[in-house]
MIDOSE-1310 file (N, C-alpha, C; in nm, 2 decimals, decimal comma, always signed):
residues 225
mppk	+0,34/-9,35/-4,89/+0,33/-9,46/-4,99/+0,18/-9,49/-5,02; +0,14/-9,49/-5,15/+0,00/-9,51/-5,18/-0,05/-9,65/-5,15; -0,17/-9,67/-5,11/-0,22/-9,81/-5,07/-0,21/-9,90/-5,20; -0,18/-10,02/-5,17/-0,17/-10,12/-5,28/-0,31/-10,15/-5,33
kirv	-0,32/-10,15/-5,47/-0,45/-10,18/-5,53/-0,48/-10,33/-5,51; -0,60/-10,35/-5,47/-0,66/-10,48/-5,45/-0,75/-10,52/-5,57; -0,71/-10,63/-5,63/-0,79/-10,68/-5,74/-0,89/-10,78/-5,69; -1,01/-10,76/-5,71/-1,12/-10,86/-5,67/-1,18/-10,91/-5,80
sipk	-1,18/-11,04/-5,81/-1,25/-11,10/-5,92/-1,38/-11,16/-5,88; -1,49/-11,11/-5,94/-1,62/-11,15/-5,90/-1,68/-11,24/-6,02; -1,70/-11,36/-6,00/-1,75/-11,45/-6,11/-1,89/-11,40/-6,16; -1,90/-11,41/-6,30/-2,03/-11,37/-6,36/-2,14/-11,46/-6,31
pvsi	-2,26/-11,41/-6,28/-2,37/-11,50/-6,24/-2,41/-11,58/-6,36; -2,46/-11,70/-6,33/-2,50/-11,80/-6,43/-2,64/-11,75/-6,47; -2,66/-11,74/-6,60/-2,79/-11,70/-6,66/-2,90/-11,81/-6,63; -3,02/-11,77/-6,64/-3,13/-11,86/-6,63/-3,13/-11,96/-6,74
rekv	-3,10/-11,91/-6,86/-3,08/-12,00/-6,98/-2,98/-12,11/-6,95; -2,86/-12,07/-6,90/-2,76/-12,17/-6,87/-2,80/-12,27/-6,76; -2,87/-12,22/-6,66/-2,92/-12,31/-6,55/-3,02/-12,41/-6,61; -3,11/-12,36/-6,69/-3,21/-12,46/-6,75/-3,14/-12,56/-6,84
yrvl	-3,05/-12,51/-6,92/-2,97/-12,60/-7,01/-2,90/-12,71/-6,93; -2,83/-12,67/-6,82/-2,75/-12,76/-6,74/-2,84/-12,87/-6,68; -2,95/-12,83/-6,62/-3,04/-12,92/-6,56/-3,10/-13,02/-6,66; -3,15/-12,97/-6,77/-3,21/-13,05/-6,87/-3,10/-13,15/-6,93
rddl	-2,98/-13,10/-6,96/-2,88/-13,18/-7,01/-2,84/-13,30/-6,92; -2,83/-13,26/-6,79/-2,80/-13,37/-6,69/-2,91/-13,47/-6,69; -3,04/-13,43/-6,69/-3,15/-13,52/-6,68/-3,16/-13,61/-6,81; -3,12/-13,55/-6,93/-3,12/-13,63/-7,05/-3,01/-13,73/-7,05
lsgr	-2,89/-13,69/-7,01/-2,78/-13,78/-7,02/-2,79/-13,89/-6,91; -2,85/-13,86/-6,80/-2,87/-13,96/-6,69/-2,98/-14,06/-6,72; -3,07/-14,02/-6,81/-3,19/-14,10/-6,84/-3,31/-14,07/-6,76; -3,30/-13,97/-6,67/-3,42/-13,93/-6,60/-3,53/-13,88/-6,69
iapg	-3,49/-13,82/-6,80/-3,59/-13,79/-6,91/-3,56/-13,90/-7,02; -3,66/-13,98/-7,04/-3,64/-14,10/-7,12/-3,64/-14,07/-7,27; -3,57/-14,15/-7,35/-3,58/-14,14/-7,50/-3,72/-14,15/-7,55; -3,76/-14,06/-7,64/-3,90/-14,06/-7,69/-3,99/-13,97/-7,61
erii	-3,95/-13,92/-7,49/-4,04/-13,84/-7,41/-4,05/-13,70/-7,47; -4,17/-13,64/-7,47/-4,20/-13,51/-7,52/-4,16/-13,40/-7,42; -4,11/-13,29/-7,47/-4,08/-13,17/-7,38/-4,15/-13,05/-7,45; -4,24/-12,99/-7,38/-4,32/-12,88/-7,43/-4,27/-12,75/-7,36
eaql	-4,23/-12,66/-7,44/-4,16/-12,54/-7,40/-4,25/-12,46/-7,29; -4,38/-12,44/-7,32/-4,46/-12,36/-7,23/-4,48/-12,43/-7,10; -4,50/-12,56/-7,11/-4,52/-12,64/-6,99/-4,40/-12,64/-6,90; -4,28/-12,65/-6,96/-4,16/-12,65/-6,89/-4,13/-12,52/-6,82
arei	-4,16/-12,41/-6,89/-4,15/-12,28/-6,84/-4,23/-12,26/-6,71; -4,36/-12,31/-6,72/-4,45/-12,30/-6,60/-4,40/-12,38/-6,49; -4,34/-12,50/-6,51/-4,30/-12,58/-6,41/-4,18/-12,52/-6,33; -4,09/-12,45/-6,40/-3,97/-12,39/-6,33/-3,99/-12,25/-6,30
ntsr	-4,11/-12,20/-6,33/-4,15/-12,06/-6,30/-4,06/-11,95/-6,36; -4,04/-11,96/-6,49/-3,96/-11,86/-6,56/-4,03/-11,83/-6,70; -3,98/-11,73/-6,77/-4,03/-11,70/-6,90/-4,00/-11,81/-7,00; -4,06/-11,80/-7,11/-4,03/-11,90/-7,22/-3,90/-11,88/-7,29
tpvr	-3,85/-11,76/-7,29/-3,73/-11,73/-7,37/-3,61/-11,81/-7,33; -3,57/-11,81/-7,20/-3,45/-11,89/-7,16/-3,48/-12,04/-7,18; -3,60/-12,09/-7,17/-3,63/-12,23/-7,19/-3,61/-12,26/-7,34; -3,67/-12,17/-7,43/-3,66/-12,19/-7,57/-3,51/-12,19/-7,61
ealh	-3,43/-12,10/-7,56/-3,28/-12,10/-7,59/-3,21/-12,23/-7,55; -3,25/-12,27/-7,43/-3,18/-12,40/-7,38/-3,22/-12,52/-7,47; -3,35/-12,52/-7,51/-3,39/-12,63/-7,59/-3,33/-12,63/-7,73; -3,31/-12,51/-7,78/-3,24/-12,50/-7,91/-3,10/-12,55/-7,90
tler	-3,03/-12,52/-7,79/-2,89/-12,57/-7,77/-2,89/-12,72/-7,76; -2,98/-12,78/-7,69/-2,99/-12,92/-7,67/-3,02/-12,99/-7,81; -3,10/-12,92/-7,89/-3,13/-12,98/-8,02/-3,00/-12,98/-8,11; -2,93/-12,87/-8,10/-2,80/-12,86/-8,18/-2,70/-12,97/-8,13
egll	-2,71/-13,00/-8,01/-2,61/-13,10/-7,95/-2,66/-13,25/-7,98; -2,78/-13,26/-8,04/-2,83/-13,39/-8,08/-2,90/-13,47/-7,97; -2,94/-13,40/-7,86/-3,01/-13,47/-7,75/-3,16/-13,46/-7,77; -3,21/-13,36/-7,84/-3,35/-13,34/-7,87/-3,37/-13,33/-8,02
eavp	-3,50/-13,35/-8,06/-3,53/-13,33/-8,20/-3,66/-13,25/-8,20; -3,67/-13,15/-8,29/-3,79/-13,07/-8,29/-3,90/-13,14/-8,37; -4,02/-13,13/-8,32/-4,14/-13,20/-8,38/-4,24/-13,09/-8,41; -4,27/-13,06/-8,54/-4,37/-12,96/-8,57/-4,50/-12,97/-8,49
rvgy	-4,55/-12,86/-8,44/-4,68/-12,85/-8,37/-4,68/-12,93/-8,24; -4,57/-12,98/-8,20/-4,56/-13,06/-8,08/-4,46/-13,01/-7,98; -4,35/-12,96/-8,03/-4,24/-12,91/-7,94/-4,11/-12,99/-7,96; -4,06/-13,06/-7,86/-3,94/-13,13/-7,87/-3,96/-13,27/-7,82
rvkr	-3,88/-13,36/-7,87/-3,88/-13,50/-7,82/-3,74/-13,55/-7,80; -3,72/-13,62/-7,69/-3,58/-13,68/-7,67/-3,55/-13,78/-7,77; -3,43/-13,76/-7,84/-3,39/-13,85/-7,94/-3,36/-13,99/-7,89; -3,41/-14,08/-7,97/-3,38/-14,22/-7,93/-3,24/-14,26/-7,98
mqrd	-3,17/-14,35/-7,91/-3,04/-14,38/-7,94/-3,04/-14,48/-8,06; -2,96/-14,46/-8,16/-2,95/-14,54/-8,27/-2,81/-14,59/-8,30; -2,80/-14,72/-8,32/-2,66/-14,78/-8,34/-2,59/-14,72/-8,46; -2,66/-14,70/-8,57/-2,58/-14,65/-8,69/-2,53/-14,50/-8,66
emee	-2,61/-14,42/-8,59/-2,56/-14,29/-8,55/-2,44/-14,29/-8,46; -2,44/-14,38/-8,36/-2,33/-14,40/-8,27/-2,21/-14,44/-8,35; -2,22/-14,54/-8,44/-2,10/-14,59/-8,51/-2,05/-14,48/-8,60; -2,14/-14,40/-8,66/-2,09/-14,28/-8,74/-2,02/-14,18/-8,66
lcei	-2,07/-14,15/-8,54/-2,00/-14,06/-8,45/-1,86/-14,10/-8,42; -1,85/-14,23/-8,39/-1,71/-14,29/-8,35/-1,62/-14,27/-8,47; -1,66/-14,30/-8,59/-1,57/-14,29/-8,71/-1,53/-14,14/-8,73; -1,63/-14,05/-8,71/-1,59/-13,91/-8,73/-1,50/-13,86/-8,62
rivn	-1,52/-13,91/-8,50/-1,43/-13,88/-8,39/-1,29/-13,93/-8,42; -1,28/-14,05/-8,47/-1,15/-14,11/-8,50/-1,07/-14,01/-8,59; -1,13/-13,97/-8,70/-1,07/-13,88/-8,79/-1,03/-13,75/-8,73; -1,12/-13,68/-8,66/-1,09/-13,55/-8,60/-0,99/-13,56/-8,48
etla	-1,01/-13,66/-8,40/-0,92/-13,67/-8,28/-0,78/-13,72/-8,32; -0,77/-13,80/-8,43/-0,64/-13,83/-8,48/-0,56/-13,71/-8,53; -0,64/-13,62/-8,60/-0,58/-13,50/-8,64/-0,54/-13,41/-8,52; -0,62/-13,40/-8,42/-0,60/-13,32/-8,30/-0,47/-13,37/-8,23
acwa	-0,46/-13,51/-8,22/-0,34/-13,57/-8,15/-0,21/-13,54/-8,23; -0,22/-13,55/-8,36/-0,10/-13,53/-8,44/-0,06/-13,38/-8,44; -0,15/-13,29/-8,44/-0,12/-13,15/-8,43/-0,07/-13,12/-8,29; -0,12/-13,19/-8,19/-0,08/-13,17/-8,05/+0,07/-13,20/-8,03
idhi	+0,12/-13,30/-8,11/+0,26/-13,34/-8,10/+0,35/-13,22/-8,14; +0,30/-13,13/-8,23/+0,37/-13,02/-8,27/+0,35/-12,89/-8,18; +0,24/-12,89/-8,11/+0,20/-12,77/-8,04/+0,18/-12,78/-7,89; +0,18/-12,90/-7,84/+0,14/-12,92/-7,69/+0,25/-12,85/-7,60
sske	+0,20/-12,79/-7,50/+0,29/-12,72/-7,40/+0,32/-12,81/-7,29; +0,42/-12,78/-7,21/+0,46/-12,86/-7,09/+0,34/-12,86/-6,99; +0,27/-12,74/-6,98/+0,16/-12,74/-6,89/+0,05/-12,83/-6,93; +0,02/-12,84/-7,06/-0,08/-12,94/-7,11/-0,04/-13,08/-7,09
lhal	+0,09/-13,11/-7,11/+0,14/-13,25/-7,09/+0,12/-13,28/-6,94; +0,15/-13,19/-6,85/+0,13/-13,21/-6,71/-0,01/-13,23/-6,68; -0,10/-13,16/-6,74/-0,25/-13,17/-6,71/-0,29/-13,31/-6,76; -0,24/-13,36/-6,87/-0,28/-13,50/-6,91/-0,23/-13,60/-6,81
eenl	-0,11/-13,59/-6,77/-0,05/-13,68/-6,67/-0,13/-13,68/-6,54; -0,17/-13,56/-6,49/-0,25/-13,55/-6,37/-0,39/-13,61/-6,39; -0,44/-13,59/-6,51/-0,57/-13,65/-6,53/-0,57/-13,80/-6,52; -0,47/-13,86/-6,58/-0,45/-14,01/-6,57/-0,43/-14,06/-6,42
kkaa	-0,35/-13,98/-6,35/-0,32/-14,02/-6,21/-0,45/-14,01/-6,13; -0,53/-13,90/-6,14/-0,65/-13,89/-6,06/-0,75/-13,99/-6,10; -0,76/-14,02/-6,23/-0,86/-14,12/-6,28/-0,82/-14,26/-6,22; -0,69/-14,29/-6,22/-0,65/-14,42/-6,17/-0,68/-14,43/-6,02
aemq	-0,66/-14,32/-5,95/-0,68/-14,31/-5,80/-0,83/-14,34/-5,77; -0,92/-14,28/-5,85/-1,06/-14,30/-5,83/-1,10/-14,44/-5,85; -1,03/-14,51/-5,95/-1,06/-14,65/-5,97/-1,01/-14,73/-5,85; -0,90/-14,70/-5,80/-0,85/-14,77/-5,68/-0,94/-14,76/-5,56
dgnp	-1,01/-14,64/-5,55/-1,10/-14,62/-5,44/-1,24/-14,67/-5,47; -1,25/-14,75/-5,58/-1,38/-14,81/-5,61/-1,48/-14,71/-5,66; -1,44/-14,61/-5,74/-1,54/-14,51/-5,78/-1,53/-14,49/-5,93; -1,57/-14,59/-6,01/-1,56/-14,58/-6,15/-1,65/-14,47/-6,21
safv	-1,76/-14,43/-6,15/-1,85/-14,33/-6,20/-1,78/-14,19/-6,21; -1,67/-14,17/-6,13/-1,60/-14,04/-6,14/-1,53/-14,03/-6,27; -1,51/-14,14/-6,34/-1,43/-14,14/-6,46/-1,50/-14,06/-6,57; -1,63/-14,04/-6,56/-1,71/-13,96/-6,66/-1,64/-13,83/-6,68
eyda	-1,61/-13,76/-6,57/-1,56/-13,62/-6,58/-1,41/-13,63/-6,63; -1,33/-13,73/-6,59/-1,19/-13,74/-6,63/-1,18/-13,78/-6,78; -1,28/-13,86/-6,83/-1,28/-13,89/-6,97/-1,30/-13,77/-7,05; -1,40/-13,69/-7,02/-1,43/-13,56/-7,09/-1,31/-13,47/-7,08
efhe	-1,25/-13,46/-6,96/-1,14/-13,37/-6,95/-1,02/-13,40/-7,03; -0,99/-13,53/-7,04/-0,87/-13,58/-7,11/-0,89/-13,54/-7,26; -1,00/-13,57/-7,32/-1,02/-13,54/-7,46/-1,03/-13,39/-7,48; -1,08/-13,31/-7,39/-1,08/-13,17/-7,40/-0,94/-13,11/-7,40
ilar	-0,85/-13,15/-7,31/-0,71/-13,11/-7,31/-0,64/-13,14/-7,44; -0,66/-13,27/-7,48/-0,60/-13,31/-7,60/-0,64/-13,23/-7,72; -0,77/-13,20/-7,74/-0,82/-13,12/-7,85/-0,76/-12,98/-7,84; -0,76/-12,92/-7,73/-0,71/-12,79/-7,71/-0,56/-12,78/-7,74
asgs	-0,49/-12,88/-7,71/-0,34/-12,89/-7,74/-0,31/-12,89/-7,89; -0,41/-12,92/-7,97/-0,39/-12,92/-8,11/-0,35/-12,78/-8,17; -0,39/-12,68/-8,09/-0,36/-12,54/-8,13/-0,46/-12,48/-8,23; -0,56/-12,56/-8,26/-0,66/-12,51/-8,35/-0,80/-12,49/-8,28
rrlf	-0,85/-12,37/-8,28/-0,97/-12,34/-8,21/-1,09/-12,41/-8,28; -1,09/-12,41/-8,42/-1,19/-12,48/-8,49/-1,20/-12,63/-8,47; -1,08/-12,69/-8,47/-1,07/-12,83/-8,44/-1,12/-12,87/-8,30; -1,07/-12,78/-8,21/-1,11/-12,80/-8,07/-1,27/-12,80/-8,05
elcq	-1,33/-12,70/-8,11/-1,48/-12,69/-8,10/-1,55/-12,81/-8,17; -1,49/-12,85/-8,28/-1,55/-12,97/-8,35/-1,54/-13,09/-8,26; -1,42/-13,11/-8,21/-1,40/-13,23/-8,12/-1,49/-13,23/-8,00; -1,51/-13,11/-7,94/-1,59/-13,10/-7,82/-1,74/-13,13/-7,86
llcr	-1,78/-13,08/-7,97/-1,92/-13,10/-8,02/-1,94/-13,25/-8,04; -1,85/-13,32/-8,10/-1,86/-13,46/-8,12/-1,87/-13,54/-7,99; -1,78/-13,50/-7,90/-1,78/-13,56/-7,76/-1,92/-13,55/-7,69; -1,98/-13,43/-7,70/-2,10/-13,41/-7,64/-2,21/-13,49/-7,71
hmlr	-2,21/-13,50/-7,84/-2,30/-13,59/-7,91/-2,29/-13,74/-7,86; -2,16/-13,78/-7,84/-2,13/-13,92/-7,81/-2,17/-13,95/-7,66; -2,17/-13,85/-7,58/-2,18/-13,88/-7,43/-2,31/-13,95/-7,40; -2,42/-13,92/-7,47/-2,55/-13,99/-7,43/-2,54/-14,14/-7,46
yrie	-2,45/-14,18/-7,55/-2,43/-14,32/-7,57/-2,33/-14,38/-7,48; -2,23/-14,30/-7,44/-2,11/-14,34/-7,37/-2,13/-14,34/-7,22; -2,22/-14,26/-7,17/-2,22/-14,23/-7,02/-2,26/-14,36/-6,94; -2,34/-14,44/-7,00/-2,38/-14,56/-6,93/-2,26/-14,66/-6,91
tlhs	-2,18/-14,67/-7,01/-2,06/-14,76/-7,01/-1,95/-14,71/-6,91; -1,95/-14,58/-6,89/-1,84/-14,52/-6,81/-1,85/-14,55/-6,66; -1,97/-14,60/-6,62/-1,99/-14,64/-6,48/-1,94/-14,78/-6,45; -1,89/-14,85/-6,56/-1,83/-14,98/-6,54/-1,68/-14,97/-6,52
arta	-1,64/-15,04/-6,42/-1,49/-15,04/-6,38/-1,41/-15,10/-6,50; -1,46/-15,20/-6,56/-1,38/-15,26/-6,67/-1,36/-15,17/-6,78; -1,47/-15,10/-6,82/-1,47/-15,00/-6,93/-1,38/-14,88/-6,89; -1,39/-14,83/-6,77/-1,31/-14,72/-6,73/-1,16/-14,75/-6,73
lrai	-1,13/-14,87/-6,68/-0,98/-14,91/-6,68/-0,93/-14,92/-6,82; -1,01/-14,97/-6,91/-0,97/-14,99/-7,05/-0,95/-14,85/-7,12; -1,04/-14,76/-7,08/-1,03/-14,62/-7,14/-0,91/-14,55/-7,08; -0,87/-14,57/-6,96/-0,75/-14,51/-6,90/-0,63/-14,56/-6,97
sghr	-0,63/-14,69/-7,00/-0,52/-14,75/-7,07/-0,51/-14,69/-7,21; -0,62/-14,67/-7,27/-0,62/-14,61/-7,41/-0,56/-14,47/-7,40; -0,61/-14,39/-7,30/-0,56/-14,26/-7,28/-0,40/-14,26/-7,26; -0,36/-14,35/-7,18/-0,22/-14,36/-7,15/-0,14/-14,39/-7,28
dile	-0,19/-14,48/-7,37/-0,12/-14,51/-7,49/-0,11/-14,38/-7,58; -0,22/-14,31/-7,58/-0,22/-14,18/-7,66/-0,12/-14,08/-7,61; -0,12/-14,07/-7,48/-0,02/-13,97/-7,42/+0,12/-14,01/-7,44; +0,15/-14,14/-7,43/+0,29/-14,19/-7,45/+0,34/-14,16/-7,59
cika	+0,25/-14,18/-7,69/+0,28/-14,15/-7,83/+0,31/-14,00/-7,85; +0,23/-13,92/-7,79/+0,25/-13,78/-7,80/+0,38/-13,74/-7,74; +0,42/-13,79/-7,63/+0,54/-13,76/-7,56/+0,66/-13,81/-7,65; +0,64/-13,92/-7,72/+0,75/-13,97/-7,81/+0,75/-13,91/-7,94
kdkk	+0,65/-13,82/-7,97/+0,63/-13,75/-8,10/+0,62/-13,85/-8,21; +0,54/-13,95/-8,18/+0,51/-14,06/-8,28/+0,38/-14,04/-8,34; +0,37/-13,98/-8,45/+0,24/-13,95/-8,52/+0,17/-14,07/-8,57; +0,25/-14,17/-8,62/+0,19/-14,29/-8,67/+0,13/-14,37/-8,55
gvaa	+0,21/-14,38/-8,44/+0,17/-14,45/-8,33/+0,04/-14,39/-8,26; +0,04/-14,25/-8,26/-0,08/-14,19/-8,19/-0,20/-14,21/-8,28; -0,19/-14,21/-8,41/-0,31/-14,24/-8,49/-0,36/-14,38/-8,46; -0,27/-14,47/-8,45/-0,32/-14,61/-8,42/-0,38/-14,62/-8,28
avrk	-0,32/-14,54/-8,18/-0,37/-14,54/-8,04/-0,51/-14,48/-8,04; -0,53/-14,37/-8,11/-0,66/-14,31/-8,11/-0,77/-14,40/-8,17; -0,74/-14,46/-8,28/-0,83/-14,55/-8,35/-0,86/-14,67/-8,26; -0,76/-14,73/-8,19/-0,78/-14,84/-8,10/-0,87/-14,80/-7,99
hlnw	-0,84/-14,69/-7,93/-0,92/-14,64/-7,81/-1,07/-14,62/-7,85; -1,09/-14,55/-7,96/-1,23/-14,52/-8,00/-1,30/-14,64/-8,05; -1,23/-14,73/-8,11/-1,30/-14,86/-8,15/-1,34/-14,94/-8,03; -1,27/-14,93/-7,92/-1,31/-15,00/-7,80/-1,43/-14,93/-7,74
vkld	-1,43/-14,79/-7,75/-1,55/-14,72/-7,71/-1,68/-14,77/-7,78; -1,66/-14,78/-7,91/-1,77/-14,83/-8,00/-1,82/-14,97/-7,95; -1,73/-15,06/-7,93/-1,76/-15,19/-7,89/-1,83/-15,20/-7,75; -1,78/-15,11/-7,66/-1,84/-15,10/-7,53/-1,98/-15,06/-7,53
vigk	-2,01/-14,96/-7,62/-2,15/-14,90/-7,63/-2,24/-15,01/-7,69; -2,19/-15,07/-7,80/-2,27/-15,18/-7,86/-2,31/-15,29/-7,76; -2,21/-15,33/-7,68/-2,23/-15,43/-7,59/-2,33/-15,39/-7,47; -2,31/-15,27/-7,43/-2,39/-15,23/-7,31/-2,53/-15,17/-7,35
vfng	-2,53/-15,09/-7,45/-2,65/-15,01/-7,48/-2,74/-15,09/-7,58; -2,68/-15,15/-7,68/-2,76/-15,21/-7,79/-2,78/-15,36/-7,77; -2,68/-15,43/-7,71/-2,70/-15,57/-7,69/-2,73/-15,61/-7,54; -2,73/-15,50/-7,46/-2,77/-15,52/-7,32/-2,68/-15,61/-7,24
q	-2,55/-15,61/-7,27/-2,46/-15,70/-7,20/-2,40/-15,63/-7,08
C-alpha cells in the first residue's frame, strides 16, 4: 500500500512593505503619530533600516486609505480629522451598507449567519468581562461579514474601503463601553432583519446604527464629550 500523501500548508511570509504598512497604520489609528505630523520617506526608511521602495509603497497605500496626504517637496503629512468629511463618510456608508444588507438577505449562507451570531456573542462576552476595547476588532469583523454576504465583490471592496477611512474617526469611540453596547445592539437589529428577510427593516436598522456612529464621533472627537 503506497504511503499516504501528507499535505503541508506553509503560510506565505509577510513582505517588508506589508510590515511597514501595518505598523504605520496602527500608529496612525492609535494616535501615536499625531494629525498634522510630517512623514518623510527617506528618513523613515533609515529609521527602520530598509530600502525606500517598501516604505514608498506602504505610504502610497495609506494615502489611498485617507490616512495620509501627499505634500509636494515635503513628503507626506497625517491628515487632520474633519467633521464634514466624517459626516460624508457616514452618509456614503449608509447607502452602500444598506445595499449590502439588502443583497445579503438574498445571498447570505448559513455559515455567514452563524458567523454573525458568533460575532455578537463574543463581543457581548468581552463587554461582560469589562473589555470594551476588544470591540474594535468585532465591529470591523461584523461589517466585513455583512458586506461579503452581499455576494458582490465590488460592493464588498467598496464597503471595506469606507470602513477603513472611517476607522480613524471611529476608533476612539469604540473604547467606550456605552458606545460599544449601543453598536452591538445596532448589529443585533441588522442581523434580526436579515434573518426575517425584512429589507425595509434592515435599511432602517443600518441607517439608525450608522447615525448613532456619527453622533458618537461628533460627541467624542469634535465636541470632546
